[in-house]
PDB file of N, CA, C and O in Angstrom:
ATOM      1  N   MET A   1     133.655 311.792-138.569  1.00  0.00           N
ATOM      2  CA  MET A   1     132.925 310.902-137.704  1.00  0.00           C
ATOM      3  C   MET A   1     131.717 311.688-137.170  1.00  0.00           C
ATOM      4  O   MET A   1     131.839 312.840-136.755  1.00  0.00           O
ATOM      5  N   THR A   2     130.574 311.044-137.194  1.00  0.00           N
ATOM      6  CA  THR A   2     129.355 311.717-136.775  1.00  0.00           C
ATOM      7  C   THR A   2     129.063 311.478-135.292  1.00  0.00           C
ATOM      8  O   THR A   2     129.586 310.547-134.679  1.00  0.00           O
ATOM      9  N   TYR A   3     128.233 312.324-134.746  1.00  0.00           N
ATOM     10  CA  TYR A   3     127.793 312.173-133.366  1.00  0.00           C
ATOM     11  C   TYR A   3     127.081 310.837-133.187  1.00  0.00           C
ATOM     12  O   TYR A   3     127.255 310.174-132.164  1.00  0.00           O
ATOM     13  N   GLU A   4     126.295 310.444-134.158  1.00  0.00           N
ATOM     14  CA  GLU A   4     125.560 309.183-134.094  1.00  0.00           C
ATOM     15  C   GLU A   4     126.518 307.989-134.000  1.00  0.00           C
ATOM     16  O   GLU A   4     126.237 307.011-133.307  1.00  0.00           O
ATOM     17  N   THR A   5     127.637 308.081-134.697  1.00  0.00           N
ATOM     18  CA  THR A   5     128.641 307.016-134.631  1.00  0.00           C
ATOM     19  C   THR A   5     129.223 306.916-133.233  1.00  0.00           C
ATOM     20  O   THR A   5     129.393 305.820-132.699  1.00  0.00           O
ATOM     21  N   VAL A   6     129.529 308.065-132.639  1.00  0.00           N
ATOM     22  CA  VAL A   6     130.075 308.086-131.275  1.00  0.00           C
ATOM     23  C   VAL A   6     129.069 307.497-130.297  1.00  0.00           C
ATOM     24  O   VAL A   6     129.436 306.694-129.439  1.00  0.00           O
ATOM     25  N   VAL A   7     127.822 307.883-130.414  1.00  0.00           N
ATOM     26  CA  VAL A   7     126.789 307.355-129.519  1.00  0.00           C
ATOM     27  C   VAL A   7     126.658 305.845-129.687  1.00  0.00           C
ATOM     28  O   VAL A   7     126.564 305.113-128.702  1.00  0.00           O
ATOM     29  N   ALA A   8     126.653 305.384-130.926  1.00  0.00           N
ATOM     30  CA  ALA A   8     126.555 303.941-131.180  1.00  0.00           C
ATOM     31  C   ALA A   8     127.758 303.207-130.580  1.00  0.00           C
ATOM     32  O   ALA A   8     127.603 302.121-130.021  1.00  0.00           O
ATOM     33  N   ALA A   9     128.939 303.787-130.691  1.00  0.00           N
ATOM     34  CA  ALA A   9     130.140 303.159-130.124  1.00  0.00           C
ATOM     35  C   ALA A   9     130.055 303.089-128.604  1.00  0.00           C
ATOM     36  O   ALA A   9     130.498 302.106-128.009  1.00  0.00           O
ATOM     37  N   THR A  10     129.497 304.111-127.970  1.00  0.00           N
ATOM     38  CA  THR A  10     129.366 304.095-126.510  1.00  0.00           C
ATOM     39  C   THR A  10     128.342 303.080-126.042  1.00  0.00           C
ATOM     40  O   THR A  10     128.335 302.688-124.875  1.00  0.00           O
ATOM     41  N   HIS A  11     127.473 302.653-126.954  1.00  0.00           N
ATOM     42  CA  HIS A  11     126.481 301.631-126.619  1.00  0.00           C
ATOM     43  C   HIS A  11     126.938 300.229-127.043  1.00  0.00           C
ATOM     44  O   HIS A  11     126.164 299.274-126.981  1.00  0.00           O
ATOM     45  N   GLY A  12     128.201 300.115-127.475  1.00  0.00           N
ATOM     46  CA  GLY A  12     128.762 298.796-127.762  1.00  0.00           C
ATOM     47  C   GLY A  12     128.652 298.312-129.191  1.00  0.00           C
ATOM     48  O   GLY A  12     128.919 297.140-129.453  1.00  0.00           O
ATOM     49  N   ASP A  13     128.271 299.162-130.121  1.00  0.00           N
ATOM     50  CA  ASP A  13     128.181 298.762-131.530  1.00  0.00           C
ATOM     51  C   ASP A  13     129.599 298.540-132.070  1.00  0.00           C
ATOM     52  O   ASP A  13     130.377 299.491-132.142  1.00  0.00           O
ATOM     53  N   PRO A  14     129.949 297.311-132.448  1.00  0.00           N
ATOM     54  CA  PRO A  14     131.325 297.032-132.884  1.00  0.00           C
ATOM     55  C   PRO A  14     131.719 297.736-134.182  1.00  0.00           C
ATOM     56  O   PRO A  14     132.886 298.088-134.359  1.00  0.00           O
ATOM     57  N   VAL A  15     130.778 297.944-135.080  1.00  0.00           N
ATOM     58  CA  VAL A  15     131.080 298.639-136.337  1.00  0.00           C
ATOM     59  C   VAL A  15     131.406 300.104-136.048  1.00  0.00           C
ATOM     60  O   VAL A  15     132.350 300.656-136.613  1.00  0.00           O
ATOM     61  N   ALA A  16     130.628 300.725-135.175  1.00  0.00           N
ATOM     62  CA  ALA A  16     130.873 302.121-134.808  1.00  0.00           C
ATOM     63  C   ALA A  16     132.188 302.244-134.038  1.00  0.00           C
ATOM     64  O   ALA A  16     132.936 303.201-134.240  1.00  0.00           O
ATOM     65  N   ALA A  17     132.471 301.292-133.165  1.00  0.00           N
ATOM     66  CA  ALA A  17     133.720 301.320-132.398  1.00  0.00           C
ATOM     67  C   ALA A  17     134.915 301.225-133.340  1.00  0.00           C
ATOM     68  O   ALA A  17     135.926 301.895-133.129  1.00  0.00           O
ATOM     69  N   GLU A  18     134.808 300.401-134.372  1.00  0.00           N
ATOM     70  CA  GLU A  18     135.888 300.279-135.354  1.00  0.00           C
ATOM     71  C   GLU A  18     136.081 301.596-136.099  1.00  0.00           C
ATOM     72  O   GLU A  18     137.211 301.983-136.393  1.00  0.00           O
ATOM     73  N   GLU A  19     134.985 302.283-136.403  1.00  0.00           N
ATOM     74  CA  GLU A  19     135.084 303.574-137.086  1.00  0.00           C
ATOM     75  C   GLU A  19     135.786 304.606-136.206  1.00  0.00           C
ATOM     76  O   GLU A  19     136.582 305.407-136.697  1.00  0.00           O
ATOM     77  N   VAL A  20     135.491 304.585-134.907  1.00  0.00           N
ATOM     78  CA  VAL A  20     136.158 305.497-133.979  1.00  0.00           C
ATOM     79  C   VAL A  20     137.651 305.171-133.912  1.00  0.00           C
ATOM     80  O   VAL A  20     138.482 306.079-133.938  1.00  0.00           O
ATOM     81  N   LEU A  21     137.997 303.890-133.827  1.00  0.00           N
ATOM     82  CA  LEU A  21     139.405 303.499-133.799  1.00  0.00           C
ATOM     83  C   LEU A  21     140.124 303.949-135.073  1.00  0.00           C
ATOM     84  O   LEU A  21     141.253 304.436-135.008  1.00  0.00           O
ATOM     85  N   GLU A  22     139.478 303.790-136.223  1.00  0.00           N
ATOM     86  CA  GLU A  22     140.074 304.219-137.491  1.00  0.00           C
ATOM     87  C   GLU A  22     140.268 305.734-137.512  1.00  0.00           C
ATOM     88  O   GLU A  22     141.263 306.231-138.041  1.00  0.00           O
ATOM     89  N   HIS A  23     139.316 306.463-136.937  1.00  0.00           N
ATOM     90  CA  HIS A  23     139.407 307.922-136.904  1.00  0.00           C
ATOM     91  C   HIS A  23     140.648 308.374-136.122  1.00  0.00           C
ATOM     92  O   HIS A  23     141.315 309.331-136.514  1.00  0.00           O
ATOM     93  N   PHE A  24     140.951 307.694-135.032  1.00  0.00           N
ATOM     94  CA  PHE A  24     142.071 308.075-134.177  1.00  0.00           C
ATOM     95  C   PHE A  24     143.362 307.319-134.492  1.00  0.00           C
ATOM     96  O   PHE A  24     144.356 307.489-133.786  1.00  0.00           O
ATOM     97  N   ASP A  25     143.367 306.493-135.529  1.00  0.00           N
ATOM     98  CA  ASP A  25     144.518 305.645-135.836  1.00  0.00           C
ATOM     99  C   ASP A  25     145.806 306.433-136.042  1.00  0.00           C
ATOM    100  O   ASP A  25     146.840 306.069-135.481  1.00  0.00           O
ATOM    101  N   SER A  26     145.768 307.497-136.827  1.00  0.00           N
ATOM    102  CA  SER A  26     147.001 308.248-137.098  1.00  0.00           C
ATOM    103  C   SER A  26     147.491 308.973-135.845  1.00  0.00           C
ATOM    104  O   SER A  26     148.698 309.092-135.637  1.00  0.00           O
ATOM    105  N   ALA A  27     146.579 309.454-135.016  1.00  0.00           N
ATOM    106  CA  ALA A  27     146.988 310.109-133.769  1.00  0.00           C
ATOM    107  C   ALA A  27     147.642 309.103-132.829  1.00  0.00           C
ATOM    108  O   ALA A  27     148.651 309.407-132.191  1.00  0.00           O
ATOM    109  N   ILE A  28     147.072 307.914-132.745  1.00  0.00           N
ATOM    110  CA  ILE A  28     147.649 306.869-131.900  1.00  0.00           C
ATOM    111  C   ILE A  28     149.013 306.451-132.453  1.00  0.00           C
ATOM    112  O   ILE A  28     149.949 306.243-131.682  1.00  0.00           O
ATOM    113  N   ASP A  29     149.137 306.327-133.768  1.00  0.00           N
ATOM    114  CA  ASP A  29     150.435 306.004-134.367  1.00  0.00           C
ATOM    115  C   ASP A  29     151.480 307.048-133.988  1.00  0.00           C
ATOM    116  O   ASP A  29     152.616 306.706-133.662  1.00  0.00           O
ATOM    117  N   GLY A  30     151.099 308.306-134.031  1.00  0.00           N
ATOM    118  CA  GLY A  30     152.030 309.372-133.672  1.00  0.00           C
ATOM    119  C   GLY A  30     152.491 309.273-132.231  1.00  0.00           C
ATOM    120  O   GLY A  30     153.660 309.513-131.929  1.00  0.00           O
ATOM    121  N   LEU A  31     151.575 308.921-131.344  1.00  0.00           N
ATOM    122  CA  LEU A  31     151.926 308.789-129.930  1.00  0.00           C
ATOM    123  C   LEU A  31     152.765 307.551-129.652  1.00  0.00           C
ATOM    124  O   LEU A  31     153.512 307.519-128.674  1.00  0.00           O
ATOM    125  N   CYS A  32     152.653 306.541-130.493  1.00  0.00           N
ATOM    126  CA  CYS A  32     153.351 305.268-130.276  1.00  0.00           C
ATOM    127  C   CYS A  32     154.613 305.122-131.110  1.00  0.00           C
ATOM    128  O   CYS A  32     155.228 304.056-131.105  1.00  0.00           O
ATOM    129  N   THR A  33     155.011 306.160-131.820  1.00  0.00           N
ATOM    130  CA  THR A  33     156.209 306.102-132.645  1.00  0.00           C
ATOM    131  C   THR A  33     157.413 306.554-131.831  1.00  0.00           C
ATOM    132  O   THR A  33     157.391 307.607-131.193  1.00  0.00           O
ATOM    133  N   HIS A  34     158.451 305.751-131.863  1.00  0.00           N
ATOM    134  CA  HIS A  34     159.693 306.148-131.196  1.00  0.00           C
ATOM    135  C   HIS A  34     160.869 305.474-131.879  1.00  0.00           C
ATOM    136  O   HIS A  34     160.701 304.661-132.789  1.00  0.00           O
ATOM    137  N   ALA A  35     162.059 305.826-131.424  1.00  0.00           N
ATOM    138  CA  ALA A  35     163.290 305.328-132.037  1.00  0.00           C
ATOM    139  C   ALA A  35     163.597 303.916-131.564  1.00  0.00           C
ATOM    140  O   ALA A  35     163.489 303.599-130.379  1.00  0.00           O
ATOM    141  N   PHE A  36     163.979 303.082-132.512  1.00  0.00           N
ATOM    142  CA  PHE A  36     164.466 301.739-132.223  1.00  0.00           C
ATOM    143  C   PHE A  36     165.921 301.681-132.703  1.00  0.00           C
ATOM    144  O   PHE A  36     166.237 302.159-133.792  1.00  0.00           O
ATOM    145  N   VAL A  37     166.788 301.106-131.901  1.00  0.00           N
ATOM    146  CA  VAL A  37     168.180 300.938-132.300  1.00  0.00           C
ATOM    147  C   VAL A  37     168.378 299.473-132.672  1.00  0.00           C
ATOM    148  O   VAL A  37     168.148 298.579-131.857  1.00  0.00           O
ATOM    149  N   ASP A  38     168.809 299.236-133.916  1.00  0.00           N
ATOM    150  CA  ASP A  38     168.999 297.854-134.351  1.00  0.00           C
ATOM    151  C   ASP A  38     170.360 297.325-133.891  1.00  0.00           C
ATOM    152  O   ASP A  38     171.125 298.034-133.237  1.00  0.00           O
ATOM    153  N   GLU A  39     170.645 296.081-134.240  1.00  0.00           N
ATOM    154  CA  GLU A  39     171.872 295.423-133.790  1.00  0.00           C
ATOM    155  C   GLU A  39     173.135 296.123-134.298  1.00  0.00           C
ATOM    156  O   GLU A  39     174.189 296.046-133.667  1.00  0.00           O
ATOM    157  N   GLY A  40     173.025 296.792-135.421  1.00  0.00           N
ATOM    158  CA  GLY A  40     174.168 297.506-135.987  1.00  0.00           C
ATOM    159  C   GLY A  40     174.355 298.894-135.419  1.00  0.00           C
ATOM    160  O   GLY A  40     175.277 299.608-135.814  1.00  0.00           O
ATOM    161  N   GLY A  41     173.487 299.289-134.490  1.00  0.00           N
ATOM    162  CA  GLY A  41     173.582 300.618-133.886  1.00  0.00           C
ATOM    163  C   GLY A  41     172.873 301.708-134.667  1.00  0.00           C
ATOM    164  O   GLY A  41     172.989 302.887-134.333  1.00  0.00           O
ATOM    165  N   HIS A  42     172.140 301.327-135.705  1.00  0.00           N
ATOM    166  CA  HIS A  42     171.403 302.301-136.501  1.00  0.00           C
ATOM    167  C   HIS A  42     170.057 302.604-135.839  1.00  0.00           C
ATOM    168  O   HIS A  42     169.387 301.713-135.317  1.00  0.00           O
ATOM    169  N   THR A  43     169.691 303.850-135.874  1.00  0.00           N
ATOM    170  CA  THR A  43     168.425 304.272-135.286  1.00  0.00           C
ATOM    171  C   THR A  43     167.362 304.339-136.373  1.00  0.00           C
ATOM    172  O   THR A  43     167.557 304.965-137.414  1.00  0.00           O
ATOM    173  N   GLU A  44     166.250 303.693-136.118  1.00  0.00           N
ATOM    174  CA  GLU A  44     165.103 303.742-137.019  1.00  0.00           C
ATOM    175  C   GLU A  44     163.871 304.082-136.198  1.00  0.00           C
ATOM    176  O   GLU A  44     163.796 303.747-135.015  1.00  0.00           O
ATOM    177  N   TYR A  45     162.914 304.738-136.814  1.00  0.00           N
ATOM    178  CA  TYR A  45     161.680 305.090-136.132  1.00  0.00           C
ATOM    179  C   TYR A  45     160.562 304.163-136.595  1.00  0.00           C
ATOM    180  O   TYR A  45     160.474 303.811-137.771  1.00  0.00           O
ATOM    181  N   GLY A  46     159.730 303.783-135.668  1.00  0.00           N
ATOM    182  CA  GLY A  46     158.617 302.918-136.001  1.00  0.00           C
ATOM    183  C   GLY A  46     157.569 302.934-134.905  1.00  0.00           C
ATOM    184  O   GLY A  46     157.777 303.483-133.823  1.00  0.00           O
ATOM    185  N   VAL A  47     156.438 302.319-135.212  1.00  0.00           N
ATOM    186  CA  VAL A  47     155.326 302.262-134.270  1.00  0.00           C
ATOM    187  C   VAL A  47     155.524 301.067-133.344  1.00  0.00           C
ATOM    188  O   VAL A  47     155.740 299.943-133.797  1.00  0.00           O
ATOM    189  N   ASP A  48     155.449 301.322-132.064  1.00  0.00           N
ATOM    190  CA  ASP A  48     155.501 300.256-131.058  1.00  0.00           C
ATOM    191  C   ASP A  48     154.116 299.610-131.040  1.00  0.00           C
ATOM    192  O   ASP A  48     153.172 300.180-130.493  1.00  0.00           O
ATOM    193  N   THR A  49     153.991 298.434-131.630  1.00  0.00           N
ATOM    194  CA  THR A  49     152.676 297.805-131.789  1.00  0.00           C
ATOM    195  C   THR A  49     152.063 297.390-130.460  1.00  0.00           C
ATOM    196  O   THR A  49     150.840 297.392-130.315  1.00  0.00           O
ATOM    197  N   GLN A  50     152.894 297.037-129.496  1.00  0.00           N
ATOM    198  CA  GLN A  50     152.352 296.676-128.179  1.00  0.00           C
ATOM    199  C   GLN A  50     151.720 297.895-127.513  1.00  0.00           C
ATOM    200  O   GLN A  50     150.637 297.801-126.935  1.00  0.00           O
ATOM    201  N   MET A  51     152.401 299.042-127.596  1.00  0.00           N
ATOM    202  CA  MET A  51     151.863 300.273-127.023  1.00  0.00           C
ATOM    203  C   MET A  51     150.591 300.690-127.759  1.00  0.00           C
ATOM    204  O   MET A  51     149.635 301.150-127.135  1.00  0.00           O
ATOM    205  N   LYS A  52     150.577 300.529-129.088  1.00  0.00           N
ATOM    206  CA  LYS A  52     149.405 300.899-129.884  1.00  0.00           C
ATOM    207  C   LYS A  52     148.195 300.060-129.482  1.00  0.00           C
ATOM    208  O   LYS A  52     147.093 300.585-129.323  1.00  0.00           O
ATOM    209  N   THR A  53     148.405 298.755-129.319  1.00  0.00           N
ATOM    210  CA  THR A  53     147.315 297.874-128.914  1.00  0.00           C
ATOM    211  C   THR A  53     146.772 298.270-127.552  1.00  0.00           C
ATOM    212  O   THR A  53     145.561 298.258-127.330  1.00  0.00           O
ATOM    213  N   GLU A  54     147.672 298.622-126.641  1.00  0.00           N
ATOM    214  CA  GLU A  54     147.233 299.052-125.307  1.00  0.00           C
ATOM    215  C   GLU A  54     146.427 300.349-125.381  1.00  0.00           C
ATOM    216  O   GLU A  54     145.404 300.481-124.710  1.00  0.00           O
ATOM    217  N   MET A  55     146.879 301.296-126.185  1.00  0.00           N
ATOM    218  CA  MET A  55     146.150 302.565-126.314  1.00  0.00           C
ATOM    219  C   MET A  55     144.790 302.355-126.966  1.00  0.00           C
ATOM    220  O   MET A  55     143.814 302.994-126.571  1.00  0.00           O
ATOM    221  N   GLN A  56     144.709 301.474-127.954  1.00  0.00           N
ATOM    222  CA  GLN A  56     143.418 301.184-128.577  1.00  0.00           C
ATOM    223  C   GLN A  56     142.470 300.552-127.562  1.00  0.00           C
ATOM    224  O   GLN A  56     141.280 300.865-127.545  1.00  0.00           O
ATOM    225  N   GLY A  57     142.987 299.671-126.723  1.00  0.00           N
ATOM    226  CA  GLY A  57     142.168 299.064-125.674  1.00  0.00           C
ATOM    227  C   GLY A  57     141.652 300.087-124.688  1.00  0.00           C
ATOM    228  O   GLY A  57     140.504 300.016-124.249  1.00  0.00           O
ATOM    229  N   ARG A  58     142.504 301.043-124.339  1.00  0.00           N
ATOM    230  CA  ARG A  58     142.072 302.102-123.421  1.00  0.00           C
ATOM    231  C   ARG A  58     141.004 302.991-124.058  1.00  0.00           C
ATOM    232  O   ARG A  58     140.072 303.433-123.387  1.00  0.00           O
ATOM    233  N   LEU A  59     141.148 303.247-125.352  1.00  0.00           N
ATOM    234  CA  LEU A  59     140.141 304.036-126.059  1.00  0.00           C
ATOM    235  C   LEU A  59     138.806 303.297-126.084  1.00  0.00           C
ATOM    236  O   LEU A  59     137.759 303.898-125.845  1.00  0.00           O
ATOM    237  N   LEU A  60     138.838 301.989-126.375  1.00  0.00           N
ATOM    238  CA  LEU A  60     137.607 301.208-126.371  1.00  0.00           C
ATOM    239  C   LEU A  60     136.957 301.198-124.985  1.00  0.00           C
ATOM    240  O   LEU A  60     135.737 301.321-124.869  1.00  0.00           O
ATOM    241  N   SER A  61     137.758 301.054-123.954  1.00  0.00           N
ATOM    242  CA  SER A  61     137.249 301.067-122.591  1.00  0.00           C
ATOM    243  C   SER A  61     136.611 302.420-122.269  1.00  0.00           C
ATOM    244  O   SER A  61     135.539 302.484-121.667  1.00  0.00           O
ATOM    245  N   ALA A  62     137.281 303.494-122.676  1.00  0.00           N
ATOM    246  CA  ALA A  62     136.748 304.847-122.423  1.00  0.00           C
ATOM    247  C   ALA A  62     135.429 305.046-123.156  1.00  0.00           C
ATOM    248  O   ALA A  62     134.521 305.690-122.631  1.00  0.00           O
ATOM    249  N   MET A  63     135.311 304.496-124.374  1.00  0.00           N
ATOM    250  CA  MET A  63     134.055 304.640-125.141  1.00  0.00           C
ATOM    251  C   MET A  63     132.900 303.993-124.382  1.00  0.00           C
ATOM    252  O   MET A  63     131.800 304.545-124.333  1.00  0.00           O
ATOM    253  N   LEU A  64     133.146 302.831-123.795  1.00  0.00           N
ATOM    254  CA  LEU A  64     132.080 302.118-123.123  1.00  0.00           C
ATOM    255  C   LEU A  64     131.685 302.767-121.794  1.00  0.00           C
ATOM    256  O   LEU A  64     130.596 302.508-121.280  1.00  0.00           O
ATOM    257  N   HIS A  65     132.558 303.606-121.237  1.00  0.00           N
ATOM    258  CA  HIS A  65     132.247 304.287-119.976  1.00  0.00           C
ATOM    259  C   HIS A  65     131.776 305.732-120.194  1.00  0.00           C
ATOM    260  O   HIS A  65     131.410 306.422-119.242  1.00  0.00           O
ATOM    261  N   PHE A  66     131.788 306.179-121.451  1.00  0.00           N
ATOM    262  CA  PHE A  66     131.405 307.553-121.774  1.00  0.00           C
ATOM    263  C   PHE A  66     129.896 307.677-121.860  1.00  0.00           C
ATOM    264  O   PHE A  66     129.220 306.815-122.423  1.00  0.00           O
ATOM    265  N   THR A  67     129.373 308.759-121.297  1.00  0.00           N
ATOM    266  CA  THR A  67     127.944 309.045-121.387  1.00  0.00           C
ATOM    267  C   THR A  67     127.766 310.258-122.305  1.00  0.00           C
ATOM    268  O   THR A  67     128.143 311.374-121.945  1.00  0.00           O
ATOM    269  N   PRO A  68     127.190 310.034-123.490  1.00  0.00           N
ATOM    270  CA  PRO A  68     127.032 311.167-124.436  1.00  0.00           C
ATOM    271  C   PRO A  68     125.949 312.134-123.979  1.00  0.00           C
ATOM    272  O   PRO A  68     125.689 313.132-124.650  1.00  0.00           O
TER     273      PRO A  68
END
């Protein structure tokens, strides 16, 4: 990701913001992954999509408040 992309994202460019989100996607997935216990008592790991959406929203909000 280039500096120009970050600057464009901080100025509200939706294409640049999407690129920033894609750049951090795997890190956000890692932070949002936890154990789920199914009805049979088996433990499986997966991404909590509600938590991921919230973290992406916070990242977008931070981009718009960031001064490069």
